N, C-alpha and C positions, 0 to 999 in steps of 0.2 A: 526726206533724205535717208539714205541707207548706209550700209557698211559698218556693222557693229561686230567687232572682233575681240577675241581674248588676247591679253598680253601673253607673250611666250612664257613658258614655265620658268625660264631663266630669270625673267624680270620679276615674277611673282614670288619666287622662292626665297630670295634674299638680296643682300646688298652688294654682293661681290661677284666678280667674274674672272676666270682665268682663261676663258676661251679666246681664240683669235678673233679680231674684229670681224663682224659679219654685217652684211647688208640684207635686211629682211624686207622682202616685198610684201607689204601688208594687205593690199586690197586689189581687187579688180577695178576696172574703170568706175569711178564714182559718178553719180548723177550730175549732169551739167547744171550750172547756175544760169538763170534766164534773165535776159534784159528785155524789159517791156517798153513799149512806146507810150507816150502820152500825146494826145491829139493837138494840144496847143502849140503854136509857133512861139518859141521862147525868145528868139532874136538875141541870143547871147553868143559871145565868143571869148574863149580863154586864150591867153598868150602862150606861145610855144615855150617849152622848158629852156632854161638858160644853157644847160649842157648840150642840148640839140643845136641851139643857135650858135654856140661856140664851135661845135664841129663844122657847121656849115660855113661860118665866117672864116675859120682857119683853113678850110679846105681839107680837113683831116677826116677822112671817111672811115678810119680804123675804129670800129666800135669796141667798147669794153666787153660787150656780149655779142654773140652771133646767133641770129634766129633764121632758120631755114623753113620755108613754107612749101607744102605740097598742096596744090590746088585741085579741086574737083569741080568742074562745070562753072568755074569763075569766068565771067567775061573780062576782056582786057582792061576796061576802065575800072572795074571793081578790084582787079589785081593791083593796079597802080595805087588806089586808095589804101588797100591792105598793106602794101609795102611801105607807104608813108607812115602808117601806124607802127609797123615793125621798126622802121628807122628811129622813131621817137623812143620806143622801148629800148632799143639797142644802145642808145646814147645814155641811158639812165641806169643800166644794169651792169654788174660785173659777174662774169662766169667764164671759166676756162673750158666749159663743155658746151657744144652747140645745142641750142634749144630747137627742137623739131616740132612743127605745127602741121596738123592736118586740117585744112580749111575746106568746107563743103558749101556750095551755093545751091540751096534747095528751098522748096516751099515749106514753111513752118506754120504753126497755128496762128490764127488771127491775133494781132497785137504783139506778137513776139518778133523782136528785131534780130535776136541772135541768142545763142547759148554756147557755153564752153565749159570745159573742165579738164583736170589732169587725167591722163590715161592710167596712171598707177601712183601708188603711194609707198613710201619706204620709211622704216623706222630703224633706230639704232645704227645710224650712219656715222662714220668717222668724221669728227669735226662739228657735230650737231650742237645746236644751242641748248636743246633739251632732250632728255632720254625718254623712251617709252611713249613717243608721240609720232603721228603720221606726218610726213613731209611730202607734198606733191613732187613728182619726179623731177621736174625742172629745177626746183630748189634743192632737192636731195643731191642731184648731180653737181650743182654749183658748190654745195658745201663739201661733198666728198671729193670733188675734183676729178671725177671719172664718170664714164658712161655706166648707167645702171640698167636702163632699158636697152634692148637690142638697137643697133644703129639704124635698122630699118623700121623701127617702131616709133610712132610720134609720142611726144611728151604731153602735148596739148591737143585736144580734139575740139574743133569749133565749127559751128554751123550758122549760116546767115540766111535770112529770109529773102529769097529771090523775088518775092512778089511785092516788096515795099517800094515806095516812091523815093528812091535813093538819090542823094547828091554825092557824086564821085569826085568833086573838086578837092584840091589840097589846100586851098587858101582859107578855109573856115568861113567863107562868106556864103552861108546856106540860105537859099530862097525859102520863103514861107511855104509850108506844106511839105517840104522835103526833109529827109533824115540823112544826117551826115554819116557816111560809111566809115570814114577815118575814126570818128568818135566811138562808134559802136565796136569796131575792131579793137581799138585801144582798151575799151572797157572789158571786152571779153577776154583778151589776153591777160588782163589783170587778174581775172579769176583763175585762169590756168596757171598763173605764177604763184598762187597761194592765197588769194583773197576769197576764201571759201570756208564756211564755218563747219560744215559736216554735221548738221543737226537734223532732227526728225521730230515731227509733231503729229500725234494721232490723239485728238481731243479726248480727255484733257491732259494727256501725258506728253512730256517732252523727253528727248533722249539725245545723246551725242555718241559718236563712235567710240569703240573700245578696240584699239587705242584711240584717243581723241586726236583731232587734227591739231597741228601747231597753232593755227588761228584760234581755235576754241579755247585753248589754255589761257588766253588773255581776256576772255569775256567776263565782265563783272556786272553786278546789279547797280542800281543807282546808289545804294548804300556802300558800295565798294566791296561786296562779297563776291568771291570767285564762284563761278557756276560749276566748273569741272572739279570733281573729287571733293565736293563739299557735302558733308552729311546732311546739311539743311536742305539740300536740293538733290536727292538721290537720282541717279540716272534712271530714266523711265518713269519718273513720278509726276503727279499732278503739280507738285510744288515747282518742279523744274519747268513744266509746261506753262505754268502761270507767268513765269519770267519771260518765256519765249514770246508771249503776246502782251507784255507789259508796256511796250513803247519806251522802256527805260533800261536799255542795255548799252554797255560801253566797252571799249577796247583799251585795257590799261597798259599802254606802251609808254615807258619813259621817253623814248626817242620821239614818239608822236606828240606827247604832251609838250615837249620842248619847242615845237613849232605851232602849238595851239594854245598859247597863253596858259600853260600848265593845266589845261583841261583835257580829260580823256575824250577821244573821238567817240561820238555817239553813233550807235548802230541802228539799223532799220529793223524794228521789232513790232510791227503793227498789231492791233487787237485781233485781226483776222490773219492767221498764219498763212503765208504764201510759200508753198513748196518750191524750192529752186530760187527763192528770192529773199525770204526773211533771214535776217541776221548776217547774211553774206554780202550785205551792202552797208554803206553809210546812210544815215538818216536823211530822208528827202527834205523834210521841213527844216532841218538844221543847216544843211548845205544846199541851199536853193540854187536854181539856175543862175549862172553868172558867178557863183562862188568859186574860188580857185580850187576848192576841194570837192566839186560837185560831180566829177567823172564817175565815181564808184557808187553813186546813188542808184536806186532800183529802176528808175524810169528815165528815158531820154526823150525829150520833146523834139518836135519839128523845129527847124532853124536854130538848133542848139549845137554849137561847135565847141568841143572840149578836147583840144589837142595837147592836154597836159594832165597827167595823173594827179597833180597837186601835192603839196608837201606832206599832208597827213597820210595819204595813201603810200607815198614813197617811204616815209619813216615807219609805217606799220609793216611794210614789206622788209625793211631793214631790220626791224625788231625780230622778225621771224627767221632771219638769216641771210637776206640778200646783201646786207653788210655784215661781214663775219670775220672773226679770227679763229681759224680752224686749227685745232691741235690734233695732229695725226701721229699715232704711235701704235706699235704692235705690242699688245699685252704680253708680259712674260709668262712662260709656261711653268708648271711645277718642275722641281729639280730634285734629284736624289743626291746631289753634291752640294755641300755647304761652301759658299764662295761669295765674293763681291758680285753684285748684280747691276751691270750698267743699264740705264734706261735712256733711250734716245727718243726724240720727238722732232717732227717737222712742223714748224709754225708758219701757216700761210695766212696773212692778214690782208684785208682790203684797204687797210690804213697802214699805220706803223706800229710795231710792237713796242710797248713801254719798256725802256731799259730796266733790267733787273726784275721784271714782273714774271718771268718764266720760272716756276718753282716746281720741284718734285716734293710731294708731301707723302711720307710713308709712315707706317706703324707696324710694329712687330707684335703679333697676337693682339691683345686688347690695350696696349700701351697708348699713350697720347701721341698724335702724329708729330713727326719731325719734318720741318720744312728746310729744303736745300735749294739754293739758287742754282739753276742749271746753267751750264757754260755754253755760250754760242761757239760752235765749232766751225763756223763758216756758213754764209748764206742764211738759209732758214733752219739750219740744223742746230739742235741743242742736246746736251748730254748731262746726265746726273748719275750718281751711283748710290745704291742701297748697300751699305756695308754688310759683310758676312754676318748673318743672323745666327749661324749654327744650325744643327739639325733639329728636326721636329718642331718647326715654327711655321706659323702662317703669317705672311706679309701682305698687307693691303696698301694700296697707294693710289694717288691721283696727281694730275698735273694741272697747274693753273697758269694763265697768261692774261694780259690785258692789252688794249690798244689805246693810242693817244687820242683818237677821234671820238669814240663813243664812251670812253672811260669805263667800259664794261669789263668784268672779269669772266673769262671763259674757263671751262674745266674739261678735262678728259679723264674718265668718261663724263659726259654731260650730266648736269644735275637733272633730277626729275622735275616735272611740272609742279607748280604750287599745289599743295593739298596732298602730296604723296610723301609719306614719312621716310620711305626708303632712301638711303644714301648710296649713290653709285660709286663703287670703287673697283679697281682691278685688284686681283689677289692671286697669290700662288703659294704653294706649300713646299717646304724644303724638308726632305726626309724620304724614307722608303715608300715606294708607290704601291698602293693596293687598289687603285681605281681601274676598273676594266674599261676598254674602249666603248664608245657610244656608237652604235650602228643603226642606220636608218635604211630600210629596204622594204619594198612592197613586191611580193611575189605574185605573178599571174597564176590563174588557175587552169589555163590552157595555152597551147601553142599550135599553130597550123604546121602540118608536116612539111609543107613547102616553104616555111619560114624559118626552119632550123638552120644554123644553130641559134639558140635562144640568147639574146643579149642580156647581160647582167650589168646593172648600174647600181652601185652601192655608195652611200655616204658614210664615211667612218672618221671619227675624231677621237683624240685621246689627250689627256692632260700633259703627257710627256711626248707622245708621238706614236703613230701607227707603224708597226714593223711589217705586217703583212695581212692581206685579206685573201683567203682561199675558199674554193668551193669543192666540197666532197660530193660526188655525183653517183647516182645509181639509176639504171634503166631496168624496169621490171624486177627490181631487187638485186640486180647484178652490179657490182661496183665497177665504175669507170675511172679513168685517170683523173686525179685531183688537178684542178687548174688554179693558177695564181692570177689574181686580178691586178691590173696595172694602174698606178696612180696617175692622174692627169695633171701634170705640171705641179704647181704648189697648192692645188685645190684639195678639198676633202673627198673628191670623187674618184672612185675606182671602177674600172671597166674590164669586162671579160666576156668570152663567148662560151656558153655552155654547149659543148659540141654534141654530147650524147650520141656518139657515132652509131649509125645503124638504126636509130629510132624511127619507127613508122607509125602511121595512124593506128590508134588502138593501144599503143604503148603508154606506160606511165613512167614519167621521170620524177625522181625524188632527189633532193639535195639539201645541204645545209651550208651556211657560211661560217668560217672559223676566222676570227679576227684577233690578232695578238698585238700588244704594244711593245715598246722598246725598253721597258723597265728591266732592271737587273734580274729580278724574278718576274718573268713575263706574266701579265694578266691577259685573260682570254675571254672573248664574248662569242657565244654560239647563237646563231640566228637560223631557225627559231630556237628559243631557249631549250625546248624539248622537242624531240621528234624531228621530222623533216618537212620541207616544203614539197607539195605534190602538184605536178603539172601534167595534165592529160594532153596527149598528142592527138589532134583531130584533123580531119580533112573534109573538103567539100564533096557533096554528092553530085550526081549527074544533073545537068541543067534541065529545067522544065519550063513549059510555056504557061503553066498555071500552078497555083498552090492554095490550099485551104486548110485551116486549122482552128478549131474552136477551143482547143486546149483542155477538153473535158476528159479525154482518154489518154492513158499512158501508152507509150510505144517508143519508137526510135527517137533519138535526140536530134532535133532539127535546129536548135539554137545553142550558141555558146556566148559567154560574155561575163562581165563583172558588174555587180550592183543590181542585177535583175535575176528573177527566178520565176518559174511557173508555180503559182501557189493560190490558195483560196483563203483570204482573210475571213474572220468569223462573221462579218456582216454581209458577205457576198454569197450568192447562191451557187457559184461554180468557179472553177479555177480559171486563171488568165495569167498573162505576163504582168508581173508587178516589179517596179523598181523597189529599192530599199525604202521602207516606210519608218521614219522619215529618211529622205536622202541626205547625204552629207554635203557640206558646203565645200567649195573650191575643189571640185572633182568633175570627172567626165565618165559617166556610166554608159556602157555599150552592150547591146545584145544583138548578135548577128545571126541571120538566117543562113543555115548551111546548104540551102538549096538555091543555087543561082537560077535566075529567071531569064529565059530567052525572049527578047522583045520580038514579037511577030507581027504587030500591026499597030495602027495609031489609036486604037480604042482599048488598049490593054491597061486595066485599072487595078491599082492596089488600094483596098479599102479595109477599114477595121473600126471597131468601136473603142472609144478611149475616154479616160478621165485624166485631166491634167491639172494638178494642184502644185504648180511651181511658182516661185516668186515672180509677180508681175513687174515688168519694167515701168518706167514713167509713162503717163498718158501720152499717146501719139508717138511714142518712140518706135523706131524701126529696127528690124533685125540687123545685127552686126553693127550697131552703133553703141556708144558708151552707156546710153540710158536704158538699153535693153539688157536686163540682168540674166537671171536663170532662164533656160528655155529647153524645149524638146524639139527634136528634128528627126526626120526620116531621110537617110542618105543612101546613095547608090554608087557603085564603082563598076566601070566596064574595063578596068585594067588590073583585075585580080587583087584589088585592095591597095594598090599603090597610091591612088588618089581617090577622094570621095567628094561628091557634090550633093547638096540638098535637093530632094525632089520638089520642095517648095520651101519658102522661108520658114525658119524656126518660129515657134510660138510658145506662149505661156498661158497663165490663167486668164488673161484678158481675151483669149480666143473665144470663150463662151461666157455669157453674162452670169450664168449660174455657177460656173467654176470660180469666177472672180468674187461673186458674193460669198461663196463658201470659204474661199481663202480669207477674205476680210472679216469673216464672222468671228474668228478667234486669232487675233494677232497680238503677240506679246510686245512689251516695250522695246525689245531688241529688234522687232520687225519680223520675227519668225511666226509662221502660222501653225497652230496646233489643231486646226480643223480636220475632221475625218469625213470622207465623202460617203454618200449613200449610192448604191448601184444605179439609182435613177439618174445619176449625173452622166452616165455613159452617153456619148454622142458619136455619131458616125463621121468618119473623115476619109477622104479618098484622094488619090494622086494618080495622074496619068503618066505612065512610064515614058511614053513617047514625047512628053514635054522636054525631057532631058537626054533621052537616049535614042539611038537610031535603030531601025529595024535590023535584026541580026545580032545586035549586041547581047552579050551574056553578062547579066548584071547581078552583082552581089548586093544585098540589101541589109541595112542595119538600123536599129533604133538607138538614139543617143540622147541622154539627159546631161546637160552641162550646167554647172552651178559655179558662181563666183564665191569669194570668201564672205559674203554678207549673209542675208537672211535665207532661210530654207523652210521647207514644209513637207507635206505628205508624199508627193511625188507623182508617178505616172502608172496607169493601168491600161493594158491593151488586150482586147478580146476579139474573137470572130474575125481573124485575119483571112482575107480572100483576095487572091490575085487572079484576075480573069479578064476575058475580052467582053466588053459591053456590046451587046448586039444592037440595041436600039439607041440611037443618038439622042441626047438630050435636046440639042439645038433643033433637030428636025421634028421631034415630038412637040416641042413648044410651038413651032411654026404651025403644026397641024391642029393645035388646040387653042389657037388665038394669040400665041406669042408671049413675050415678056413685057409687062406693063409697069412703068415707074411713074408715080404721080405724087404730089404736084411737081412739075418740072418746067421751069426752075422753081426753087424754093430757098428758104433760109438755111436749108441743110437737113430738114426732116422729111423723109420720103417714105412711101410704102411700096413694096415690091410685090406684084401679084402675078401668078402663073397657075395654069391648070395642066394636069397630066392625065393621060388615058388610064394609067394604072398607078398604084402606089410606087413612088420613086424615091430611092435612097441614095446616099453618097453625094449629095449636092452641097454646094456652098456658094454664098454670095461674096464676091470680091469687088472692091473698089480700088482703082488705081488712079494716081495723079497723071498729069500729062508727061511725066518723066518715066512712067511705067512702074513706079514704086507702089507697092500694096499699102494702102493707108487704112483699109477696113477689111475685116474678114469675119464671116459668120457662117458656121455650119448650119445646114437646114435639116430638120428631122424628116423622116419618111413621110411623104404627103401626096395627096392627089390635088389639093387646092392650097396654094401658098398665098399668104397675106402677111408679109413680114415688115415690121417697122424698121427703118434704118435712120440712125441719127448721125449726121455728119456736121452738126452745127459747130464743132470745134475746129473744123478745117477752114483754110483760107478761101476766099472767093475764087471762083474759077471753074473750068470744065474738068470733069472726071469721067472715067469709064467704069460702068457697073456691069458685071457679068454674073450670070447664074448658070451653073453647070457643074461639070466634072472634068477638071483639067482643061485640055484643049477643046473638049466637046462642050461648048457653052454658048449661050445667047448673050449678046451685049447690047447696052444702051448708053448713050452719052447723057450725062446729067450735069446740071449747072447749079452751083451754090452761089446764091446772090442775096446779099443782105441789104 
């Protein structure tokens, strides 16, 4: 499991905040939790939930939650089963925000029924049950009462194995040997809703995300010790790892204990840690087939119908926030005027608010808190007043409320998870303001002449309020008119266009941002603090049909970008393109070739030597899926950079076995790799431009390294770039020398690929595609005259695949069969 992040400085620095409420998107898509099959026919059936039956009986199809599904390659009968599972969950959940699911029907690895996970996580959301923790986006949107992801973006991404012997019926009467799709969908959606621990185990060490997932903050040992924020089990330690494989972990939920004879639900923590399964399930031996709480165990057997999440799972989800009383308030800003300060809050409860429980608790400086019962002003609105404290005082406060159903007390800001001593409070200062605005802005180092004016996007906040954001501009040292950026609605975003009138390629634009607040004596922030931002104006060169560069000699600048440079690390024999070492997380580094390439024929090949040490995705994960983390990709554009498309799928350290071994040789508890490569790790890679572009296209090319907010490592190196027309076709040469041989075929998944060439041949790769055309295996081939390459596909499902050896479109192919 991955996704290890640092808490924002605001949370680490102290106990108070005067900033407006923010929604912090914590992570990129997390790895999916996997549901495995068990071969036995269990012959069990759970009853449908009472809430679902009541809806059906009363004819009331208005669900308390709405789930919308986008299907990819789902057959009609599978869609019907999926919708039945959706209907069940809709009857059990409460959310004002639509939950969006992307469901894909595809071949998965042997024994895998399905996988699912949230597409994003958020922390510090208004109405949260705990501060400083990650909430899966569907739960975060339910708690906050608003869309956090884009409306076009799914909240849950789920995949289901198209090769299984499925039962699509809705009645739960599953024949022996078949697997009930309704059950598996219900299970996987449960993970996407929040039933996921967010842990990682690299023997002997265990770790959890920073911030931790809301689920993980409830995990306890058999002795009742919390695992998160416990000095006895430091994050990334062997002590923590030993608990992850102890078979004795529990979820300490008062709500779940109330439906489980006052016993903590037992989690799945087997002696052999299972990535994507351990801890994110209930214990299989405790909640056996037929038990009403068996849905969220790690394996689902044949003839096992579980159309009911069970009371334990439902109460665990409720504990994390699916049943909630949200206190939504806008924190008060600092003030230079001494006065009474009204505090208002909206209380939105899934039950009923306990009368008299809504209280405003405030303290002046370090005095003891004073509790004031807030007045209901109508509907869900409440009001309380902090009396005039006078000048030069700091006021801290929080709001509490409870509901009649769970008897829980909720706070705003939410309390921190157990084990954190920090006390969350809103705060503001009354008196003369001396705090300068906070400005966040990242300046580019270049701009294309044909893309002027340069767009400016600035984030500016202030404890009182921002009065103005301006840009002072110079072109080649000559002052240009100052521009004022425009605030976007009530957000902290300010936009403007740096016109730099008359600027052409070769010019240099310099500028600085001047941000002032609304204080009586204005405070000012300069960005940068000293000097000016510098942006070079560049343009593309004339298009060519070929290009070569070994980066060993200095000369004209053919590349521009950020996060890359042409350099020679101390252990390398010559210069090459290098990304930042290490590269940063949550970023996109781009290096663009300024020489467009004209596509002239079908054998035009782009090749280069490279080393890729970027975070590998989960085994067997595919490009552009949630389990595919950091990656590098080569992209081209035939519309002058308006749109870009990959020349081939992006890839990571799994692309070469020696890259992956190097990455894994030095991995920290947080999942980062500190391994440094040797030049011997260079491998050749090639792409055929005609695979993506038509003859006559003028193509701009770029290298891109994209990372998520999780682990990171050394990065990417690129050398000996060559774009040329390949004269001798690989496919025809293989035919002349005896062809491409794959044996044994069929096999259990382990093959050898043999081929002979007339002369040393480079730039080749072996690709294996499934019958949907998706690349499931890729291996670069070193320069050779006689190839004898082992290929291991034993992790793939039984079936036919297509293997190719070649260079882009110029390749020889063979069908192979995996048969166990």
